[in-house]
Chimera marker file (.cmm) of the C-alpha trace (Angstrom):
<marker_set name="trace">
<marker id="1" x="-89.733" y="-13.987" z="-202.140" r="1" g="1" b="0" radius="0.5"/>
<marker id="2" x="-90.208" y="-13.257" z="-198.504" r="1" g="1" b="0" radius="0.5"/>
<marker id="3" x="-86.662" y="-12.545" z="-197.048" r="1" g="1" b="0" radius="0.5"/>
<marker id="4" x="-87.797" y="-13.978" z="-193.686" r="1" g="1" b="0" radius="0.5"/>
<marker id="5" x="-88.543" y="-17.359" z="-195.244" r="1" g="1" b="0" radius="0.5"/>
<marker id="6" x="-85.579" y="-19.533" z="-196.241" r="1" g="1" b="0" radius="0.5"/>
<marker id="7" x="-85.984" y="-21.434" z="-199.557" r="1" g="1" b="0" radius="0.5"/>
<marker id="8" x="-85.643" y="-25.149" z="-199.413" r="1" g="1" b="0" radius="0.5"/>
<marker id="9" x="-82.888" y="-25.903" z="-201.702" r="1" g="1" b="0" radius="0.5"/>
<marker id="10" x="-83.453" y="-28.567" z="-204.262" r="1" g="1" b="0" radius="0.5"/>
<marker id="11" x="-81.540" y="-30.467" z="-207.212" r="1" g="1" b="0" radius="0.5"/>
<marker id="12" x="-81.464" y="-28.165" z="-210.191" r="1" g="1" b="0" radius="0.5"/>
<marker id="13" x="-81.621" y="-24.901" z="-208.243" r="1" g="1" b="0" radius="0.5"/>
<marker id="14" x="-79.404" y="-22.091" z="-209.132" r="1" g="1" b="0" radius="0.5"/>
<marker id="15" x="-77.365" y="-20.782" z="-206.194" r="1" g="1" b="0" radius="0.5"/>
<marker id="16" x="-74.571" y="-18.427" z="-205.436" r="1" g="1" b="0" radius="0.5"/>
<marker id="17" x="-71.903" y="-18.074" z="-202.505" r="1" g="1" b="0" radius="0.5"/>
<marker id="18" x="-68.690" y="-16.279" z="-201.676" r="1" g="1" b="0" radius="0.5"/>
<marker id="19" x="-65.666" y="-17.762" z="-203.053" r="1" g="1" b="0" radius="0.5"/>
<marker id="20" x="-62.283" y="-16.211" z="-202.555" r="1" g="1" b="0" radius="0.5"/>
<marker id="21" x="-63.505" y="-12.637" z="-202.389" r="1" g="1" b="0" radius="0.5"/>
<marker id="22" x="-65.992" y="-12.904" z="-205.196" r="1" g="1" b="0" radius="0.5"/>
<marker id="23" x="-69.393" y="-14.450" z="-205.864" r="1" g="1" b="0" radius="0.5"/>
<marker id="24" x="-69.542" y="-18.011" z="-207.420" r="1" g="1" b="0" radius="0.5"/>
<marker id="25" x="-72.551" y="-19.429" z="-209.133" r="1" g="1" b="0" radius="0.5"/>
<marker id="26" x="-73.662" y="-22.840" z="-209.986" r="1" g="1" b="0" radius="0.5"/>
<marker id="27" x="-76.563" y="-25.446" z="-210.079" r="1" g="1" b="0" radius="0.5"/>
<marker id="28" x="-77.119" y="-27.965" z="-207.344" r="1" g="1" b="0" radius="0.5"/>
<marker id="29" x="-76.545" y="-31.657" z="-208.491" r="1" g="1" b="0" radius="0.5"/>
<marker id="30" x="-76.949" y="-33.501" z="-205.228" r="1" g="1" b="0" radius="0.5"/>
<marker id="31" x="-77.992" y="-32.949" z="-201.596" r="1" g="1" b="0" radius="0.5"/>
<marker id="32" x="-75.873" y="-34.666" z="-198.894" r="1" g="1" b="0" radius="0.5"/>
<marker id="33" x="-77.663" y="-35.337" z="-195.639" r="1" g="1" b="0" radius="0.5"/>
<marker id="34" x="-75.211" y="-37.714" z="-193.988" r="1" g="1" b="0" radius="0.5"/>
<marker id="35" x="-71.417" y="-37.874" z="-193.205" r="1" g="1" b="0" radius="0.5"/>
<marker id="36" x="-69.260" y="-38.885" z="-196.007" r="1" g="1" b="0" radius="0.5"/>
<marker id="37" x="-65.492" y="-38.699" z="-197.129" r="1" g="1" b="0" radius="0.5"/>
<marker id="38" x="-64.977" y="-36.250" z="-199.937" r="1" g="1" b="0" radius="0.5"/>
<marker id="39" x="-61.291" y="-36.048" z="-201.338" r="1" g="1" b="0" radius="0.5"/>
<marker id="40" x="-59.246" y="-35.686" z="-198.173" r="1" g="1" b="0" radius="0.5"/>
<marker id="41" x="-61.750" y="-34.611" z="-195.680" r="1" g="1" b="0" radius="0.5"/>
<marker id="42" x="-64.886" y="-35.868" z="-193.918" r="1" g="1" b="0" radius="0.5"/>
<marker id="43" x="-68.043" y="-33.960" z="-194.573" r="1" g="1" b="0" radius="0.5"/>
<marker id="44" x="-70.193" y="-33.473" z="-191.616" r="1" g="1" b="0" radius="0.5"/>
<marker id="45" x="-73.611" y="-33.371" z="-193.260" r="1" g="1" b="0" radius="0.5"/>
<marker id="46" x="-76.971" y="-34.014" z="-191.642" r="1" g="1" b="0" radius="0.5"/>
<marker id="47" x="-80.695" y="-33.588" z="-192.434" r="1" g="1" b="0" radius="0.5"/>
<marker id="48" x="-80.568" y="-30.285" z="-190.207" r="1" g="1" b="0" radius="0.5"/>
<marker id="49" x="-77.310" y="-29.153" z="-192.037" r="1" g="1" b="0" radius="0.5"/>
<marker id="50" x="-77.040" y="-30.426" z="-195.478" r="1" g="1" b="0" radius="0.5"/>
<marker id="51" x="-74.137" y="-30.008" z="-197.839" r="1" g="1" b="0" radius="0.5"/>
<marker id="52" x="-74.590" y="-29.862" z="-201.687" r="1" g="1" b="0" radius="0.5"/>
<marker id="53" x="-72.616" y="-31.012" z="-204.736" r="1" g="1" b="0" radius="0.5"/>
<marker id="54" x="-72.705" y="-27.901" z="-207.111" r="1" g="1" b="0" radius="0.5"/>
<marker id="55" x="-71.552" y="-27.510" z="-210.571" r="1" g="1" b="0" radius="0.5"/>
<marker id="56" x="-69.988" y="-24.124" z="-211.091" r="1" g="1" b="0" radius="0.5"/>
<marker id="57" x="-71.079" y="-22.227" z="-214.058" r="1" g="1" b="0" radius="0.5"/>
<marker id="58" x="-67.752" y="-20.499" z="-214.781" r="1" g="1" b="0" radius="0.5"/>
<marker id="59" x="-65.487" y="-23.416" z="-214.587" r="1" g="1" b="0" radius="0.5"/>
<marker id="60" x="-67.584" y="-26.449" z="-214.739" r="1" g="1" b="0" radius="0.5"/>
<marker id="61" x="-66.101" y="-27.914" z="-211.611" r="1" g="1" b="0" radius="0.5"/>
<marker id="62" x="-68.225" y="-29.837" z="-209.062" r="1" g="1" b="0" radius="0.5"/>
<marker id="63" x="-67.687" y="-28.530" z="-205.546" r="1" g="1" b="0" radius="0.5"/>
<marker id="64" x="-69.251" y="-29.285" z="-202.358" r="1" g="1" b="0" radius="0.5"/>
<marker id="65" x="-70.626" y="-26.516" z="-200.101" r="1" g="1" b="0" radius="0.5"/>
<marker id="66" x="-72.515" y="-26.145" z="-196.968" r="1" g="1" b="0" radius="0.5"/>
<marker id="67" x="-76.273" y="-25.122" z="-197.244" r="1" g="1" b="0" radius="0.5"/>
<marker id="68" x="-75.689" y="-22.523" z="-194.632" r="1" g="1" b="0" radius="0.5"/>
<marker id="69" x="-73.507" y="-20.516" z="-197.140" r="1" g="1" b="0" radius="0.5"/>
<marker id="70" x="-75.573" y="-20.835" z="-200.343" r="1" g="1" b="0" radius="0.5"/>
<marker id="71" x="-77.988" y="-18.279" z="-201.590" r="1" g="1" b="0" radius="0.5"/>
<marker id="72" x="-80.897" y="-19.370" z="-203.702" r="1" g="1" b="0" radius="0.5"/>
<marker id="73" x="-80.960" y="-17.281" z="-206.985" r="1" g="1" b="0" radius="0.5"/>
<marker id="74" x="-83.642" y="-19.251" z="-208.921" r="1" g="1" b="0" radius="0.5"/>
<marker id="75" x="-85.151" y="-22.522" z="-209.938" r="1" g="1" b="0" radius="0.5"/>
<marker id="76" x="-83.711" y="-24.290" z="-212.974" r="1" g="1" b="0" radius="0.5"/>
<marker id="77" x="-85.802" y="-23.268" z="-215.814" r="1" g="1" b="0" radius="0.5"/>
<marker id="78" x="-83.498" y="-24.374" z="-218.589" r="1" g="1" b="0" radius="0.5"/>
<marker id="79" x="-81.176" y="-21.398" z="-218.356" r="1" g="1" b="0" radius="0.5"/>
<marker id="80" x="-77.883" y="-21.409" z="-216.462" r="1" g="1" b="0" radius="0.5"/>
<marker id="81" x="-77.089" y="-19.248" z="-213.437" r="1" g="1" b="0" radius="0.5"/>
<marker id="82" x="-74.960" y="-17.063" z="-215.658" r="1" g="1" b="0" radius="0.5"/>
<marker id="83" x="-77.731" y="-16.110" z="-217.969" r="1" g="1" b="0" radius="0.5"/>
<marker id="84" x="-79.976" y="-14.744" z="-215.159" r="1" g="1" b="0" radius="0.5"/>
<link id1="1" id2="2" r="1" g="1" b="0" radius="0.2"/>
<link id1="2" id2="3" r="1" g="1" b="0" radius="0.2"/>
<link id1="3" id2="4" r="1" g="1" b="0" radius="0.2"/>
<link id1="4" id2="5" r="1" g="1" b="0" radius="0.2"/>
<link id1="5" id2="6" r="1" g="1" b="0" radius="0.2"/>
<link id1="6" id2="7" r="1" g="1" b="0" radius="0.2"/>
<link id1="7" id2="8" r="1" g="1" b="0" radius="0.2"/>
<link id1="8" id2="9" r="1" g="1" b="0" radius="0.2"/>
<link id1="9" id2="10" r="1" g="1" b="0" radius="0.2"/>
<link id1="10" id2="11" r="1" g="1" b="0" radius="0.2"/>
<link id1="11" id2="12" r="1" g="1" b="0" radius="0.2"/>
<link id1="12" id2="13" r="1" g="1" b="0" radius="0.2"/>
<link id1="13" id2="14" r="1" g="1" b="0" radius="0.2"/>
<link id1="14" id2="15" r="1" g="1" b="0" radius="0.2"/>
<link id1="15" id2="16" r="1" g="1" b="0" radius="0.2"/>
<link id1="16" id2="17" r="1" g="1" b="0" radius="0.2"/>
<link id1="17" id2="18" r="1" g="1" b="0" radius="0.2"/>
<link id1="18" id2="19" r="1" g="1" b="0" radius="0.2"/>
<link id1="19" id2="20" r="1" g="1" b="0" radius="0.2"/>
<link id1="20" id2="21" r="1" g="1" b="0" radius="0.2"/>
<link id1="21" id2="22" r="1" g="1" b="0" radius="0.2"/>
<link id1="22" id2="23" r="1" g="1" b="0" radius="0.2"/>
<link id1="23" id2="24" r="1" g="1" b="0" radius="0.2"/>
<link id1="24" id2="25" r="1" g="1" b="0" radius="0.2"/>
<link id1="25" id2="26" r="1" g="1" b="0" radius="0.2"/>
<link id1="26" id2="27" r="1" g="1" b="0" radius="0.2"/>
<link id1="27" id2="28" r="1" g="1" b="0" radius="0.2"/>
<link id1="28" id2="29" r="1" g="1" b="0" radius="0.2"/>
<link id1="29" id2="30" r="1" g="1" b="0" radius="0.2"/>
<link id1="30" id2="31" r="1" g="1" b="0" radius="0.2"/>
<link id1="31" id2="32" r="1" g="1" b="0" radius="0.2"/>
<link id1="32" id2="33" r="1" g="1" b="0" radius="0.2"/>
<link id1="33" id2="34" r="1" g="1" b="0" radius="0.2"/>
<link id1="34" id2="35" r="1" g="1" b="0" radius="0.2"/>
<link id1="35" id2="36" r="1" g="1" b="0" radius="0.2"/>
<link id1="36" id2="37" r="1" g="1" b="0" radius="0.2"/>
<link id1="37" id2="38" r="1" g="1" b="0" radius="0.2"/>
<link id1="38" id2="39" r="1" g="1" b="0" radius="0.2"/>
<link id1="39" id2="40" r="1" g="1" b="0" radius="0.2"/>
<link id1="40" id2="41" r="1" g="1" b="0" radius="0.2"/>
<link id1="41" id2="42" r="1" g="1" b="0" radius="0.2"/>
<link id1="42" id2="43" r="1" g="1" b="0" radius="0.2"/>
<link id1="43" id2="44" r="1" g="1" b="0" radius="0.2"/>
<link id1="44" id2="45" r="1" g="1" b="0" radius="0.2"/>
<link id1="45" id2="46" r="1" g="1" b="0" radius="0.2"/>
<link id1="46" id2="47" r="1" g="1" b="0" radius="0.2"/>
<link id1="47" id2="48" r="1" g="1" b="0" radius="0.2"/>
<link id1="48" id2="49" r="1" g="1" b="0" radius="0.2"/>
<link id1="49" id2="50" r="1" g="1" b="0" radius="0.2"/>
<link id1="50" id2="51" r="1" g="1" b="0" radius="0.2"/>
<link id1="51" id2="52" r="1" g="1" b="0" radius="0.2"/>
<link id1="52" id2="53" r="1" g="1" b="0" radius="0.2"/>
<link id1="53" id2="54" r="1" g="1" b="0" radius="0.2"/>
<link id1="54" id2="55" r="1" g="1" b="0" radius="0.2"/>
<link id1="55" id2="56" r="1" g="1" b="0" radius="0.2"/>
<link id1="56" id2="57" r="1" g="1" b="0" radius="0.2"/>
<link id1="57" id2="58" r="1" g="1" b="0" radius="0.2"/>
<link id1="58" id2="59" r="1" g="1" b="0" radius="0.2"/>
<link id1="59" id2="60" r="1" g="1" b="0" radius="0.2"/>
<link id1="60" id2="61" r="1" g="1" b="0" radius="0.2"/>
<link id1="61" id2="62" r="1" g="1" b="0" radius="0.2"/>
<link id1="62" id2="63" r="1" g="1" b="0" radius="0.2"/>
<link id1="63" id2="64" r="1" g="1" b="0" radius="0.2"/>
<link id1="64" id2="65" r="1" g="1" b="0" radius="0.2"/>
<link id1="65" id2="66" r="1" g="1" b="0" radius="0.2"/>
<link id1="66" id2="67" r="1" g="1" b="0" radius="0.2"/>
<link id1="67" id2="68" r="1" g="1" b="0" radius="0.2"/>
<link id1="68" id2="69" r="1" g="1" b="0" radius="0.2"/>
<link id1="69" id2="70" r="1" g="1" b="0" radius="0.2"/>
<link id1="70" id2="71" r="1" g="1" b="0" radius="0.2"/>
<link id1="71" id2="72" r="1" g="1" b="0" radius="0.2"/>
<link id1="72" id2="73" r="1" g="1" b="0" radius="0.2"/>
<link id1="73" id2="74" r="1" g="1" b="0" radius="0.2"/>
<link id1="74" id2="75" r="1" g="1" b="0" radius="0.2"/>
<link id1="75" id2="76" r="1" g="1" b="0" radius="0.2"/>
<link id1="76" id2="77" r="1" g="1" b="0" radius="0.2"/>
<link id1="77" id2="78" r="1" g="1" b="0" radius="0.2"/>
<link id1="78" id2="79" r="1" g="1" b="0" radius="0.2"/>
<link id1="79" id2="80" r="1" g="1" b="0" radius="0.2"/>
<link id1="80" id2="81" r="1" g="1" b="0" radius="0.2"/>
<link id1="81" id2="82" r="1" g="1" b="0" radius="0.2"/>
<link id1="82" id2="83" r="1" g="1" b="0" radius="0.2"/>
<link id1="83" id2="84" r="1" g="1" b="0" radius="0.2"/>
</marker_set>
C-alpha cells in the first residue's frame, strides 16, 4: 500500500491503535459520522472526522475510537487481526 494514501476504513477492516502504551487490535463494527452520546460522554464525530465502534481481538470488548488514531492492517478475510 502506498504510504502517502490513507486507506478508507470500512466495516470489517482490521485496525490497530495505541492503547495504554501498547498496540491494540480489533475489527471495525460500525462507522459513526454524526455526534452521539456514548456511555458518559458526547462523541463529536462527523463525515470529515468519523469515529468507529471496534471489537477488540484480545478482550472481545467493543470500544469507540477516533478514525485519526487508527491504522489499517488489513481487510477482513475471515481471519482475525490476531492471526495476521
